[in-house]
N, CA, C and O atoms as CSV, one atom per row, in Angstrom:
chain,resi,resn,atom,element,x,y,z
A,1,MET,N,N,103.317,76.465,115.559
A,1,MET,CA,C,104.181,76.715,114.412
A,1,MET,C,C,105.629,76.737,114.898
A,1,MET,O,O,105.957,77.411,115.875
A,2,SER,N,N,106.474,76.005,114.218
A,2,SER,CA,C,107.879,75.948,114.619
A,2,SER,C,C,108.625,77.179,114.111
A,2,SER,O,O,108.121,77.919,113.266
A,3,ALA,N,N,109.821,77.385,114.631
A,3,ALA,CA,C,110.641,78.526,114.210
A,3,ALA,C,C,110.988,78.424,112.733
A,3,ALA,O,O,111.077,79.442,112.046
A,4,THR,N,N,111.185,77.196,112.233
A,4,THR,CA,C,111.499,77.010,110.815
A,4,THR,C,C,110.308,77.403,109.949
A,4,THR,O,O,110.468,78.096,108.944
A,5,GLU,N,N,109.113,76.960,110.337
A,5,GLU,CA,C,107.910,77.312,109.578
A,5,GLU,C,C,107.681,78.823,109.602
A,5,GLU,O,O,107.182,79.406,108.640
A,6,ASP,N,N,108.054,79.439,110.718
A,6,ASP,CA,C,107.874,80.869,110.882
A,6,ASP,C,C,108.671,81.662,109.848
A,6,ASP,O,O,108.263,82.759,109.468
A,7,ARG,N,N,109.804,81.122,109.388
A,7,ARG,CA,C,110.661,81.812,108.437
A,7,ARG,C,C,110.437,81.352,106.998
A,7,ARG,O,O,110.978,81.954,106.071
A,8,ALA,N,N,109.665,80.318,106.803
A,8,ALA,CA,C,109.420,79.795,105.455
A,8,ALA,C,C,108.549,80.785,104.676
A,8,ALA,O,O,107.710,81.473,105.259
A,9,PRO,N,N,108.752,80.854,103.355
A,9,PRO,CA,C,107.884,81.717,102.544
A,9,PRO,C,C,106.414,81.335,102.732
A,9,PRO,O,O,106.081,80.168,102.936
A,10,LEU,N,N,105.569,82.319,102.661
A,10,LEU,CA,C,104.142,82.127,102.883
A,10,LEU,C,C,103.387,82.617,101.659
A,10,LEU,O,O,103.454,83.798,101.316
A,11,THR,N,N,102.681,81.730,101.008
A,11,THR,CA,C,101.883,82.146,99.851
A,11,THR,C,C,100.627,82.861,100.341
A,11,THR,O,O,100.263,82.763,101.513
A,12,LEU,N,N,99.981,83.567,99.449
A,12,LEU,CA,C,98.714,84.200,99.814
A,12,LEU,C,C,97.681,83.154,100.231
A,12,LEU,O,O,96.929,83.367,101.182
A,13,ARG,N,N,97.644,82.023,99.519
A,13,ARG,CA,C,96.693,80.951,99.869
A,13,ARG,C,C,96.968,80.443,101.270
A,13,ARG,O,O,96.041,80.251,102.057
A,14,GLN,N,N,98.247,80.222,101.590
A,14,GLN,CA,C,98.595,79.761,102.933
A,14,GLN,C,C,98.223,80.807,103.982
A,14,GLN,O,O,97.742,80.467,105.063
A,15,ALA,N,N,98.447,82.071,103.661
A,15,ALA,CA,C,98.081,83.147,104.591
A,15,ALA,C,C,96.574,83.155,104.812
A,15,ALA,O,O,96.109,83.290,105.943
A,16,GLN,N,N,95.816,83.012,103.738
A,16,GLN,CA,C,94.359,82.976,103.890
A,16,GLN,C,C,93.930,81.792,104.758
A,16,GLN,O,O,93.050,81.927,105.608
A,17,ASP,N,N,94.554,80.635,104.541
A,17,ASP,CA,C,94.218,79.453,105.338
A,17,ASP,C,C,94.623,79.632,106.795
A,17,ASP,O,O,93.872,79.247,107.691
A,18,GLN,N,N,95.798,80.210,107.051
A,18,GLN,CA,C,96.253,80.416,108.431
A,18,GLN,C,C,95.387,81.422,109.172
A,18,GLN,O,O,95.070,81.233,110.346
A,19,VAL,N,N,95.004,82.495,108.482
A,19,VAL,CA,C,94.120,83.480,109.122
A,19,VAL,C,C,92.772,82.836,109.424
A,19,VAL,O,O,92.217,83.049,110.502
A,20,ASP,N,N,92.242,82.059,108.499
A,20,ASP,CA,C,90.962,81.387,108.733
A,20,ASP,C,C,91.065,80.443,109.928
A,20,ASP,O,O,90.171,80.410,110.773
A,21,HIS,N,N,92.146,79.682,109.998
A,21,HIS,CA,C,92.346,78.772,111.135
A,21,HIS,C,C,92.417,79.569,112.438
A,21,HIS,O,O,91.823,79.167,113.439
A,22,TRP,N,N,93.133,80.686,112.437
A,22,TRP,CA,C,93.239,81.520,113.636
A,22,TRP,C,C,91.868,82.040,114.050
A,22,TRP,O,O,91.510,82.012,115.228
A,23,ILE,N,N,91.110,82.512,113.076
A,23,ILE,CA,C,89.766,83.028,113.384
A,23,ILE,C,C,88.901,81.932,113.993
A,23,ILE,O,O,88.204,82.163,114.982
A,24,GLN,N,N,88.944,80.743,113.407
A,24,GLN,CA,C,88.099,79.646,113.879
A,24,GLN,C,C,88.515,79.111,115.251
A,24,GLN,O,O,87.669,78.624,116.001
A,25,THR,N,N,89.795,79.196,115.586
A,25,THR,CA,C,90.269,78.601,116.836
A,25,THR,C,C,90.524,79.611,117.953
A,25,THR,O,O,90.409,79.271,119.131
A,26,ILE,N,N,90.863,80.828,117.599
A,26,ILE,CA,C,91.195,81.832,118.612
A,26,ILE,C,C,90.240,83.023,118.545
A,26,ILE,O,O,89.789,83.521,119.576
A,27,GLY,N,N,89.939,83.468,117.352
A,27,GLY,CA,C,89.108,84.654,117.181
A,27,GLY,C,C,87.614,84.395,117.295
A,27,GLY,O,O,86.833,85.346,117.261
A,28,VAL,N,N,87.197,83.169,117.426
A,28,VAL,CA,C,85.815,82.712,117.569
A,28,VAL,C,C,85.057,82.774,116.243
A,28,VAL,O,O,84.535,81.759,115.781
A,29,ARG,N,N,84.994,83.959,115.625
A,29,ARG,CA,C,84.321,84.117,114.334
A,29,ARG,C,C,84.815,85.406,113.689
A,29,ARG,O,O,85.440,86.245,114.338
A,30,TYR,N,N,84.519,85.545,112.394
A,30,TYR,CA,C,84.849,86.785,111.701
A,30,TYR,C,C,83.919,87.892,112.183
A,30,TYR,O,O,82.739,87.649,112.435
A,31,PHE,N,N,84.446,89.101,112.310
A,31,PHE,CA,C,83.580,90.260,112.480
A,31,PHE,C,C,82.795,90.415,111.182
A,31,PHE,O,O,83.236,89.933,110.139
A,32,ASP,N,N,81.652,91.071,111.226
A,32,ASP,CA,C,80.926,91.293,109.977
A,32,ASP,C,C,81.747,92.210,109.071
A,32,ASP,O,O,82.677,92.880,109.521
A,33,GLU,N,N,81.389,92.226,107.797
A,33,GLU,CA,C,82.183,92.948,106.799
A,33,GLU,C,C,82.319,94.433,107.109
A,33,GLU,O,O,83.392,95.005,106.914
A,34,LEU,N,N,81.255,95.065,107.585
A,34,LEU,CA,C,81.347,96.501,107.884
A,34,LEU,C,C,82.268,96.771,109.073
A,34,LEU,O,O,82.991,97.767,109.087
A,35,THR,N,N,82.241,95.888,110.066
A,35,THR,CA,C,83.162,96.040,111.188
A,35,THR,C,C,84.591,95.853,110.704
A,35,THR,O,O,85.485,96.596,111.110
A,36,ASN,N,N,84.818,94.865,109.838
A,36,ASN,CA,C,86.169,94.661,109.309
A,36,ASN,C,C,86.601,95.826,108.431
A,36,ASN,O,O,87.783,96.171,108.411
A,37,LEU,N,N,85.675,96.438,107.708
A,37,LEU,CA,C,86.019,97.636,106.945
A,37,LEU,C,C,86.479,98.740,107.893
A,37,LEU,O,O,87.482,99.405,107.632
A,38,ALA,N,N,85.753,98.937,108.990
A,38,ALA,CA,C,86.153,99.949,109.981
A,38,ALA,C,C,87.525,99.605,110.554
A,38,ALA,O,O,88.356,100.493,110.748
A,39,GLN,N,N,87.768,98.322,110.826
A,39,GLN,CA,C,89.077,97.890,111.332
A,39,GLN,C,C,90.174,98.186,110.317
A,39,GLN,O,O,91.260,98.638,110.680
A,40,LEU,N,N,89.884,97.927,109.035
A,40,LEU,CA,C,90.861,98.173,107.981
A,40,LEU,C,C,91.212,99.653,107.901
A,40,LEU,O,O,92.386,100.010,107.794
A,41,VAL,N,N,90.204,100.509,107.952
A,41,VAL,CA,C,90.446,101.954,107.907
A,41,VAL,C,C,91.276,102.384,109.116
A,41,VAL,O,O,92.186,103.204,108.995
A,42,GLU,N,N,90.957,101.828,110.272
A,42,GLU,CA,C,91.721,102.156,111.482
A,42,GLU,C,C,93.182,101.737,111.325
A,42,GLU,O,O,94.086,102.498,111.668
A,43,GLU,N,N,93.413,100.541,110.814
A,43,GLU,CA,C,94.793,100.058,110.649
A,43,GLU,C,C,95.552,100.883,109.606
A,43,GLU,O,O,96.731,101.183,109.794
A,44,VAL,N,N,94.890,101.250,108.517
A,44,VAL,CA,C,95.534,102.099,107.509
A,44,VAL,C,C,95.889,103.450,108.132
A,44,VAL,O,O,96.934,104.026,107.828
A,45,GLY,N,N,95.025,103.942,108.992
A,45,GLY,CA,C,95.332,105.183,109.707
A,45,GLY,C,C,96.571,105.053,110.575
A,45,GLY,O,O,97.349,106.000,110.698
A,46,GLU,N,N,96.758,103.886,111.178
A,46,GLU,CA,C,97.946,103.674,111.995
A,46,GLU,C,C,99.204,103.615,111.126
A,46,GLU,O,O,100.266,104.075,111.545
A,47,VAL,N,N,99.093,103.054,109.923
A,47,VAL,CA,C,100.218,103.083,108.978
A,47,VAL,C,C,100.536,104.536,108.632
A,47,VAL,O,O,101.700,104.937,108.620
A,48,ALA,N,N,99.507,105.312,108.354
A,48,ALA,CA,C,99.705,106.725,108.018
A,48,ALA,C,C,100.360,107.480,109.169
A,48,ALA,O,O,101.223,108.330,108.949
A,49,ARG,N,N,99.957,107.174,110.368
A,49,ARG,CA,C,100.531,107.838,111.544
A,49,ARG,C,C,102.031,107.558,111.646
A,49,ARG,O,O,102.826,108.473,111.862
A,50,VAL,N,N,102.409,106.296,111.490
A,50,VAL,CA,C,103.835,105.944,111.567
A,50,VAL,C,C,104.606,106.658,110.461
A,50,VAL,O,O,105.644,107.267,110.722
A,51,LEU,N,N,104.106,106.588,109.231
A,51,LEU,CA,C,104.834,107.190,108.109
A,51,LEU,C,C,104.895,108.705,108.198
A,51,LEU,O,O,105.902,109.307,107.825
A,52,SER,N,N,103.824,109.331,108.689
A,52,SER,CA,C,103.842,110.794,108.777
A,52,SER,C,C,104.856,111.273,109.814
A,52,SER,O,O,105.342,112.402,109.753
A,53,ARG,N,N,105.161,110.397,110.763
A,53,ARG,CA,C,106.120,110.780,111.800
A,53,ARG,C,C,107.543,110.328,111.497
A,53,ARG,O,O,108.498,110.922,111.996
A,54,THR,N,N,107.694,109.290,110.694
A,54,THR,CA,C,109.036,108.806,110.380
A,54,THR,C,C,109.544,109.318,109.031
A,54,THR,O,O,110.749,109.489,108.852
A,55,CYS,N,N,108.654,109.561,108.099
A,55,CYS,CA,C,109.055,110.016,106.758
A,55,CYS,C,C,108.537,111.414,106.443
A,55,CYS,O,O,109.073,112.100,105.573
A,56,GLY,N,N,107.509,111.825,107.143
A,56,GLY,CA,C,106.900,113.120,106.888
A,56,GLY,C,C,107.381,114.166,107.881
A,56,GLY,O,O,108.411,114.004,108.536
A,57,GLU,N,N,106.622,115.226,107.975
A,57,GLU,CA,C,107.027,116.361,108.794
A,57,GLU,C,C,106.443,116.352,110.199
A,57,GLU,O,O,106.781,117.207,111.017
A,58,GLN,N,N,105.570,115.392,110.484
A,58,GLN,CA,C,105.011,115.294,111.834
A,58,GLN,C,C,106.074,114.770,112.791
A,58,GLN,O,O,106.997,114.065,112.384
A,59,SER,N,N,105.935,115.119,114.055
A,59,SER,CA,C,106.825,114.567,115.080
A,59,SER,C,C,105.962,113.826,116.098
A,59,SER,O,O,104.758,114.055,116.212
A,60,TYR,N,N,106.611,112.942,116.823
A,60,TYR,CA,C,105.908,112.233,117.887
A,60,TYR,C,C,105.719,113.165,119.070
A,60,TYR,O,O,106.600,113.970,119.374
A,61,LYS,N,N,104.581,113.065,119.741
A,61,LYS,CA,C,104.380,113.771,121.001
A,61,LYS,C,C,105.225,113.066,122.052
A,61,LYS,O,O,105.614,111.912,121.875
A,62,SER,N,N,105.504,113.757,123.133
A,62,SER,CA,C,106.332,113.157,124.185
A,62,SER,C,C,105.650,111.927,124.787
A,62,SER,O,O,106.326,111.052,125.329
A,63,THR,N,N,104.336,111.851,124.698
A,63,THR,CA,C,103.598,110.717,125.269
A,63,THR,C,C,103.390,109.588,124.253
A,63,THR,O,O,102.906,108.517,124.623
A,64,ASP,N,N,103.744,109.805,122.984
A,64,ASP,CA,C,103.567,108.789,121.945
A,64,ASP,C,C,104.632,107.711,122.018
A,64,ASP,O,O,105.784,107.970,122.366
A,65,GLN,N,N,104.229,106.522,121.690
A,65,GLN,CA,C,105.178,105.432,121.485
A,65,GLN,C,C,105.447,105.355,119.987
A,65,GLN,O,O,104.504,105.382,119.196
A,66,PRO,N,N,106.711,105.259,119.580
A,66,PRO,CA,C,106.977,105.106,118.147
A,66,PRO,C,C,106.279,103.860,117.608
A,66,PRO,O,O,106.296,102.802,118.237
A,67,GLY,N,N,105.672,104.003,116.445
A,67,GLY,CA,C,104.966,102.885,115.851
A,67,GLY,C,C,105.898,101.953,115.109
A,67,GLY,O,O,107.009,102.329,114.736
A,68,ASP,N,N,105.437,100.743,114.900
A,68,ASP,CA,C,106.181,99.717,114.185
A,68,ASP,C,C,105.511,99.526,112.831
A,68,ASP,O,O,104.459,98.893,112.736
A,69,LEU,N,N,106.123,100.074,111.784
A,69,LEU,CA,C,105.524,100.031,110.448
A,69,LEU,C,C,105.244,98.598,110.005
A,69,LEU,O,O,104.176,98.327,109.456
A,70,ALA,N,N,106.170,97.684,110.229
A,70,ALA,CA,C,105.960,96.288,109.816
A,70,ALA,C,C,104.728,95.705,110.493
A,70,ALA,O,O,103.922,95.034,109.847
A,71,ASP,N,N,104.577,95.954,111.782
A,71,ASP,CA,C,103.424,95.438,112.513
A,71,ASP,C,C,102.123,96.060,112.008
A,71,ASP,O,O,101.117,95.366,111.862
A,72,GLU,N,N,102.141,97.354,111.744
A,72,GLU,CA,C,100.926,98.022,111.264
A,72,GLU,C,C,100.547,97.529,109.858
A,72,GLU,O,O,99.366,97.334,109.570
A,73,LEU,N,N,101.537,97.328,108.990
A,73,LEU,CA,C,101.246,96.781,107.663
A,73,LEU,C,C,100.712,95.359,107.765
A,73,LEU,O,O,99.826,94.972,107.004
A,74,ALA,N,N,101.246,94.582,108.700
A,74,ALA,CA,C,100.733,93.223,108.913
A,74,ALA,C,C,99.287,93.262,109.403
A,74,ALA,O,O,98.485,92.403,109.036
A,75,ASP,N,N,98.952,94.246,110.226
A,75,ASP,CA,C,97.557,94.405,110.660
A,75,ASP,C,C,96.638,94.689,109.466
A,75,ASP,O,O,95.541,94.138,109.371
A,76,VAL,N,N,97.100,95.555,108.559
A,76,VAL,CA,C,96.317,95.851,107.349
A,76,VAL,C,C,96.126,94.576,106.533
A,76,VAL,O,O,95.027,94.293,106.056
A,77,LEU,N,N,97.198,93.815,106.377
A,77,LEU,CA,C,97.128,92.573,105.617
A,77,LEU,C,C,96.187,91.577,106.277
A,77,LEU,O,O,95.395,90.933,105.590
A,78,PHE,N,N,96.257,91.438,107.592
A,78,PHE,CA,C,95.391,90.517,108.324
A,78,PHE,C,C,93.920,90.835,108.078
A,78,PHE,O,O,93.138,89.941,107.756
A,79,VAL,N,N,93.542,92.095,108.227
A,79,VAL,CA,C,92.135,92.463,108.044
A,79,VAL,C,C,91.728,92.317,106.579
A,79,VAL,O,O,90.597,91.924,106.291
A,80,THR,N,N,92.633,92.628,105.651
A,80,THR,CA,C,92.344,92.429,104.229
A,80,THR,C,C,92.091,90.957,103.950
A,80,THR,O,O,91.168,90.613,103.211
A,81,ILE,N,N,92.898,90.095,104.531
A,81,ILE,CA,C,92.704,88.648,104.356
A,81,ILE,C,C,91.380,88.210,104.972
A,81,ILE,O,O,90.673,87.382,104.396
A,82,CYS,N,N,91.043,88.751,106.121
A,82,CYS,CA,C,89.738,88.427,106.725
A,82,CYS,C,C,88.604,88.781,105.773
A,82,CYS,O,O,87.698,87.976,105.558
A,83,LEU,N,N,88.649,89.974,105.204
A,83,LEU,CA,C,87.601,90.393,104.267
A,83,LEU,C,C,87.558,89.481,103.046
A,83,LEU,O,O,86.478,89.123,102.576
A,84,ALA,N,N,88.719,89.107,102.535
A,84,ALA,CA,C,88.760,88.202,101.389
A,84,ALA,C,C,88.161,86.849,101.759
A,84,ALA,O,O,87.346,86.305,101.014
A,85,ASN,N,N,88.556,86.314,102.884
A,85,ASN,CA,C,88.044,85.003,103.307
A,85,ASN,C,C,86.534,85.009,103.466
A,85,ASN,O,O,85.854,84.099,102.991
A,86,GLN,N,N,86.015,86.009,104.120
A,86,GLN,CA,C,84.589,85.986,104.415
A,86,GLN,C,C,83.724,86.334,103.206
A,86,GLN,O,O,82.510,86.135,103.233
A,87,THR,N,N,84.343,86.852,102.147
A,87,THR,CA,C,83.584,87.150,100.926
A,87,THR,C,C,83.932,86.197,99.788
A,87,THR,O,O,83.478,86.386,98.659
A,88,GLY,N,N,84.740,85.167,100.080
A,88,GLY,CA,C,85.039,84.138,99.102
A,88,GLY,C,C,86.026,84.537,98.019
A,88,GLY,O,O,85.999,83.981,96.921
A,89,ILE,N,N,86.888,85.486,98.311
A,89,ILE,CA,C,87.854,85.953,97.320
A,89,ILE,C,C,89.171,85.212,97.495
A,89,ILE,O,O,89.709,85.141,98.600
A,90,ASP,N,N,89.689,84.660,96.402
A,90,ASP,CA,C,91.017,84.051,96.368
A,90,ASP,C,C,91.996,85.181,96.047
A,90,ASP,O,O,92.037,85.668,94.917
A,91,LEU,N,N,92.773,85.591,97.031
A,91,LEU,CA,C,93.664,86.738,96.842
A,91,LEU,C,C,94.755,86.476,95.816
A,91,LEU,O,O,95.222,87.415,95.172
A,92,THR,N,N,95.176,85.229,95.645
A,92,THR,CA,C,96.170,84.918,94.622
A,92,THR,C,C,95.605,85.238,93.244
A,92,THR,O,O,96.249,85.921,92.448
A,93,ALA,N,N,94.405,84.745,92.965
A,93,ALA,CA,C,93.772,85.006,91.674
A,93,ALA,C,C,93.465,86.496,91.507
A,93,ALA,O,O,93.640,87.053,90.424
A,94,ALA,N,N,93.009,87.132,92.580
A,94,ALA,CA,C,92.668,88.556,92.510
A,94,ALA,C,C,93.910,89.403,92.230
A,94,ALA,O,O,93.856,90.334,91.427
A,95,LEU,N,N,95.029,89.083,92.891
A,95,LEU,CA,C,96.256,89.851,92.675
A,95,LEU,C,C,96.789,89.631,91.265
A,95,LEU,O,O,97.233,90.577,90.614
A,96,ARG,N,N,96.748,88.393,90.791
A,96,ARG,CA,C,97.203,88.127,89.415
A,96,ARG,C,C,96.372,88.930,88.412
A,96,ARG,O,O,96.923,89.559,87.509
A,97,ALA,N,N,95.055,88.909,88.572
A,97,ALA,CA,C,94.176,89.651,87.666
A,97,ALA,C,C,94.439,91.151,87.757
A,97,ALA,O,O,94.422,91.851,86.745
A,98,ASN,N,N,94.681,91.638,88.962
A,98,ASN,CA,C,94.940,93.056,89.155
A,98,ASN,C,C,96.250,93.481,88.504
A,98,ASN,O,O,96.327,94.547,87.893
A,99,LEU,N,N,97.288,92.643,88.634
A,99,LEU,CA,C,98.569,92.954,88.001
A,99,LEU,C,C,98.453,92.942,86.475
A,99,LEU,O,O,99.055,93.778,85.801
A,100,GLU,N,N,97.683,91.999,85.929
A,100,GLU,CA,C,97.446,91.970,84.480
A,100,GLU,C,C,96.753,93.250,84.028
A,100,GLU,O,O,97.140,93.852,83.027
A,101,LYS,N,N,95.725,93.662,84.770
A,101,LYS,CA,C,94.989,94.887,84.455
A,101,LYS,C,C,95.928,96.092,84.460
A,101,LYS,O,O,95.923,96.896,83.528
A,102,LYS,N,N,96.729,96.208,85.512
A,102,LYS,CA,C,97.646,97.343,85.616
A,102,LYS,C,C,98.702,97.311,84.509
A,102,LYS,O,O,99.078,98.357,83.978
A,103,THR,N,N,99.177,96.122,84.164
A,103,THR,CA,C,100.189,95.993,83.113
A,103,THR,C,C,99.635,96.461,81.775
A,103,THR,O,O,100.299,97.204,81.052
A,104,LYS,N,N,98.436,96.035,81.446
A,104,LYS,CA,C,97.813,96.459,80.182
A,104,LYS,C,C,97.535,97.958,80.189
A,104,LYS,O,O,97.841,98.654,79.221
A,105,ARG,N,N,96.969,98.444,81.255
A,105,ARG,CA,C,96.558,99.840,81.349
A,105,ARG,C,C,97.748,100.791,81.407
A,105,ARG,O,O,97.717,101.866,80.809
A,106,ASP,N,N,98.785,100.399,82.120
A,106,ASP,CA,C,99.873,101.323,82.421
A,106,ASP,C,C,101.181,100.980,81.715
A,106,ASP,O,O,102.249,101.442,82.114
A,107,LYS,N,N,101.090,100.167,80.664
A,107,LYS,CA,C,102.296,99.694,79.977
A,107,LYS,C,C,103.277,100.831,79.682
A,107,LYS,O,O,104.474,100.691,79.937
A,108,ASP,N,N,102.798,101.930,79.162
A,108,ASP,CA,C,103.667,103.058,78.821
A,108,ASP,C,C,103.379,104.305,79.653
A,108,ASP,O,O,104.135,105.275,79.602
A,109,ARG,N,N,102.316,104.283,80.399
A,109,ARG,CA,C,101.860,105.473,81.119
A,109,ARG,C,C,102.939,106.056,82.035
A,109,ARG,O,O,103.204,107.257,81.981
A,110,HIS,N,N,103.551,105.240,82.860
A,110,HIS,CA,C,104.526,105.759,83.828
A,110,HIS,C,C,105.852,106.126,83.157
A,110,HIS,O,O,106.517,107.078,83.567
A,111,ARG,N,N,106.226,105.379,82.141
A,111,ARG,CA,C,107.459,105.713,81.400
A,111,ARG,C,C,107.333,107.068,80.706
A,111,ARG,O,O,108.324,107.779,80.534
A,112,ASN,N,N,106.115,107.418,80.313
A,112,ASN,CA,C,105.878,108.658,79.596
A,112,ASN,C,C,105.519,109.823,80.524
A,112,ASN,O,O,105.247,110.927,80.053
A,113,ASN,N,N,105.517,109.586,81.812
A,113,ASN,CA,C,105.153,110.605,82.785
A,113,ASN,C,C,106.389,111.446,83.134
A,113,ASN,O,O,107.314,110.966,83.788
A,114,GLU,N,N,106.386,112.681,82.694
A,114,GLU,CA,C,107.528,113.576,82.941
A,114,GLU,C,C,107.795,113.761,84.436
A,114,GLU,O,O,108.937,113.990,84.836
A,115,LYS,N,N,106.763,113.665,85.251
A,115,LYS,CA,C,106.918,113.867,86.693
A,115,LYS,C,C,107.745,112.767,87.351
A,115,LYS,O,O,108.256,112.945,88.456
A,116,LEU,N,N,107.875,111.622,86.664
A,116,LEU,CA,C,108.602,110.502,87.250
A,116,LEU,C,C,110.060,110.425,86.776
A,116,LEU,O,O,110.774,109.478,87.104
A,117,ARG,N,N,110.481,111.400,86.022
A,117,ARG,CA,C,111.867,111.387,85.523
A,117,ARG,C,C,112.787,112.167,86.395
A,117,ARG,O,O,113.982,112.252,86.112
């Protein structure tokens, strides 16, 4: 991948295709779904660790390395894409459907929530 391609916008479909290509050429094969679920939970935990120490009240131990939130979120996305690929889910279609669902369900809900004012 060239430096220009590296900075070009990436659609969800392209991301799914690139992750699949990486798995087939470098990763050998997909982990089974339960292993990928465990990986996803682990990566989400790493996101939580970074945020609890940078935005929350936790502090880093002297032996801890500060985490990279962007990298940890990318790890979550990578494993999510793996799960989508291996279960035949088109994330573009799934996200569109999910946004439609949320729009219908929550059209006025958040505007009417006193806690958000």
